[in-house]
N, C-alpha and C positions, 0 to 999 in steps of 0.2 A: 740267906737266899743265894742260890747258885743259878747261873745262867748257862744255856746251851745254844749251840749253833751247829748246823749240819753242812757238810761239804761233800760234794760228789767227786770222788777221785777216780782215776782210771782203774783202781783196784777195788772199788766199792765205796759205799758211803761211810764217811767218818762223822763222829759226833765229837765236838769240842765242848769243853766246860770251863767256866770261869767263876771266880768269886766276885766278879764285878771289876776287878783290877788286873789280875794276872790269870794266865792259863793254868788250870788245875787238872785238866784231863784232855786226852785226845785218843779216841779208840776207833778201830774198825767196828762198825755195827755188828753185834753178835759175837764179838771175840770173847775169849775167856777173860773173866774179871771185868767185863764191860761196866762202865760207870761206877766202879767201886769207890771212887772218892767223892761222889756227889752226895750232897745233903738231901734231906727228904723233900724240901721245897725247891723246885726248879721252874724257871721261866725261859721260854725261847725269846731271845732278844739280841739284836746286833749291838755289839760293843766294840770300842777301838781295838781291844786285844784280839777279837775275832777277825776284824779287818786285817790286822797285822798277820795273824795266823793264816788267813786265806791267801795273803800275798806270799808268805813263806811256802805254803803248799803249792801254789802256782809255779813258783820258781823250781821247787824240788821236783814236782811231777813233770816239769818242762825239761828235766834232765840236767839241771845245773845245781851247784852247791849254793844254798842261800848264804848271804854274807851278814846275816843278822839272826838273832833268836828272839822270839816274842818273850815278854816277861813271864817267868814261870814261878809257880808256887807249888812246891812238892808237899802234898799231904801224905806223909808216910812216916815210917820209923827212922831213927837215926842211922841204923844199919843200911836200910834200903836207900836212903838219901846218899850215903857214902858211895854205894854201888852206882846209883844213877849219875852222880857227879863224874865218876870215871867214864860212864857211857857217853856223857856229853863231850868228852875229850877224844873219843875215837874218830879219827878223820874220815870224811866223806870218801867212800870207795875203799876203805880199809876194814879189816876185821880184827877182833881180839878174842881170845879164848876165855872160857869161864875160869880156867886155872890161872891165866895171867891176871885177871881181875882179882881173884882170890889172893894172889901173891901181893898185889898192890895194897889191898885192904889189910893184909897181915902186916905189911911194912908200915903202913900208916898207924896201926895200933900197937906196934912193937911186939907182934906175935911171931912165933916161928912158923905157924901154919894157919891157913884158913880153908874151910871146906868149900870146894867148888860147887857142891850141891846147894849150900846155903846161898852162894852167889847166884846160882841158877834160879832159886826161889825169888830172890830180890829182883832179878832181871825179868822174870816172868810176870811179876806184879807191877811192872812199870806202867804207870797210868797216863803217861804223856808220850804215846807211841810216835815214831818217826822223828820228832824233834829231839827227844831223848832216844838215841838210835839203838834200841835193844836188838834190832834186826842185824846189827853188825857183830853180834856175839855168836861164836861158833864153838863146836866141840873141839877137844884136844887134837883130834885128827883132821880138823877142818870141816867136819860134817855139819850140815845144817840141822840143828836140833832146837827144840823148844821155843817156838814163837807163838804167843797167845793169839795172834791174828791168823795163824796157819802157816805151815811150812811153804806152801806154794807162794803165798804173798811175800814171805821172807826171801825166797829165791828170786822172785821178780824184782824186789827192791834192790837186792845186791847186784843183779844183772843190770838194772837201770843205772846204778852207781859205777858200773864196770869194775866191781870188786873181783879180785882173783878168787875163784871158787875151787 
């Protein structure tokens, strides 16, 4: 059984999901790959992890960097997990390119090259938006590309963080 919780953000309603212990999903309602990690049975119920996620979102949408991360459980492949763990390390207000992430993954795996497109696919399937900050990933030329929640939301999130665009 998975659990869900709704949060009304300044950029639209978010749906959070949990396995009862950790956060397994956070999506803008209607975004691409919405609720892709949810099991078949769900129940709307307030849980401690949702209270913590709500606090995190209040701080974040208040224009400040949260100093904690709710407990996360990444329901994904090994490759996507590796990419998402790099996303977690992108500082608030900073950006990283798909190519830079590909270079890090290649280095971790002892490879000479990793496809930036493969990284883009992993970034696009991030099921814990905002907290795993996929909105901080940009194209090689700094362009705003590929955000499942929509490019306008990505732009507003980066502006809110005062990231150099």
